[in-house]
KEKE-3310 file (N, C-alpha, C; in steps of 0.2 Angstrom, whole numbers, plus 5000, padded with zeros to 4 digits):
npx = (6126:6132:6127:6130:6136:6135:6138:6135:6143:6155:6162:6166:6156:6143:6131:6117:6113:6112:6114:6110:6113:6111:6121:6137:6136:6123:6123:6132:6124:6113:6119:6125:6114:6109:6119:6118:6106:6105:6117:6121:6130:6135:6139:6146:6161:6179:6190:6180:6172:6181:6184:6171:6169:6179:6174:6163:6157:6156:6142)
npy = (5243:5227:5210:5195:5178:5161:5143:5127:5117:5123:5122:5109:5100:5088:5094:5103:5115:5133:5151:5168:5184:5201:5205:5201:5199:5194:5182:5175:5174:5167:5155:5150:5146:5136:5127:5123:5117:5108:5101:5099:5107:5116:5129:5144:5146:5150:5141:5136:5147:5155:5148:5148:5162:5165:5158:5165:5173:5187:5192)
npz = (5556:5557:5558:5568:5568:5574:5575:5582:5577:5574:5586:5585:5588:5584:5580:5574:5577:5575:5575:5571:5576:5582:5590:5598:5612:5613:5605:5614:5625:5621:5615:5627:5634:5625:5625:5638:5639:5628:5628:5641:5648:5661:5663:5655:5654:5656:5645:5636:5634:5628:5616:5610:5608:5599:5589:5584:5570:5558:5549)
capx = (6129:6130:6125:6135:6133:6138:6135:6138:6148:6161:6165:6167:6150:6139:6125:6115:6111:6116:6110:6112:6110:6113:6127:6141:6133:6117:6126:6135:6119:6109:6123:6126:6107:6108:6124:6116:6100:6106:6124:6122:6136:6132:6140:6150:6167:6186:6192:6174:6170:6186:6183:6165:6170:6183:6170:6158:6159:6152:6138)
capy = (5238:5220:5204:5190:5171:5155:5137:5122:5113:5127:5120:5102:5096:5085:5097:5107:5122:5139:5157:5174:5189:5207:5207:5196:5197:5190:5176:5172:5172:5161:5149:5147:5143:5130:5122:5121:5113:5102:5098:5098:5111:5120:5137:5146:5149:5147:5139:5135:5154:5158:5145:5151:5169:5164:5155:5170:5176:5192:5190)
capz = (5561:5555:5563:5569:5568:5577:5575:5587:5573:5574:5592:5585:5590:5578:5581:5568:5580:5573:5575:5569:5581:5581:5594:5601:5618:5612:5603:5620:5630:5618:5615:5634:5635:5621:5628:5645:5638:5624:5629:5648:5650:5666:5663:5649:5657:5654:5638:5632:5632:5623:5610:5608:5606:5593:5583:5581:5564:5556:5543)
cpx = (6127:6129:6131:6132:6138:6135:6139:6143:6155:6165:6167:6161:6146:6132:6123:6113:6115:6111:6114:6109:6114:6120:6131:6138:6127:6118:6128:6129:6115:6113:6124:6119:6107:6113:6122:6110:6101:6112:6126:6129:6133:6133:6146:6156:6173:6187:6186:6172:6174:6185:6176:6166:6174:6179:6164:6161:6154:6148:6138)
cpy = (5231:5215:5199:5183:5166:5149:5132:5118:5117:5125:5112:5098:5094:5088:5103:5114:5127:5145:5163:5179:5195:5209:5201:5194:5193:5183:5172:5170:5166:5155:5146:5143:5136:5125:5119:5115:5107:5098:5097:5101:5116:5127:5138:5149:5146:5146:5138:5142:5157:5155:5147:5158:5169:5162:5159:5173:5182:5189:5195)
cpz = (5558:5560:5564:5570:5572:5576:5579:5583:5573:5581:5591:5586:5583:5579:5576:5571:5578:5574:5572:5574:5580:5585:5597:5608:5618:5610:5610:5624:5627:5617:5622:5635:5631:5624:5634:5644:5634:5625:5636:5651:5655:5666:5657:5652:5654:5647:5634:5630:5627:5616:5607:5605:5600:5587:5580:5575:5562:5550:5538)
residu = (MET:GLY:SER:VAL:ALA:PHE:SER:CYS:ARG:SER:LEU:GLY:GLU:SER:CYS:GLU:TRP:ALA:LEU:VAL:ALA:PRO:THR:GLU:ALA:GLU:VAL:LEU:ALA:ARG:ALA:ALA:GLU:HIS:LEU:LYS:CYS:ALA:HIS:HIS:VAL:PRO:ASP:LEU:SER:GLY:GLU:LEU:ARG:THR:ARG:LEU:THR:ALA:ALA:ILE:ARG:PRO:THR)
# end
């Protein structure tokens, strides 16, 4: 089983934060925490969740 990757830049942010995780669920959880702390996004829902999910790439 491969891992997956995500970067904040893939959402159009000028942020260097990125991660590689074993599952999409872990990426979503960790990205939600980053967006909350660094970008003051209170929750990951609706269009943002859709955009984030689409930006996750296999490694």
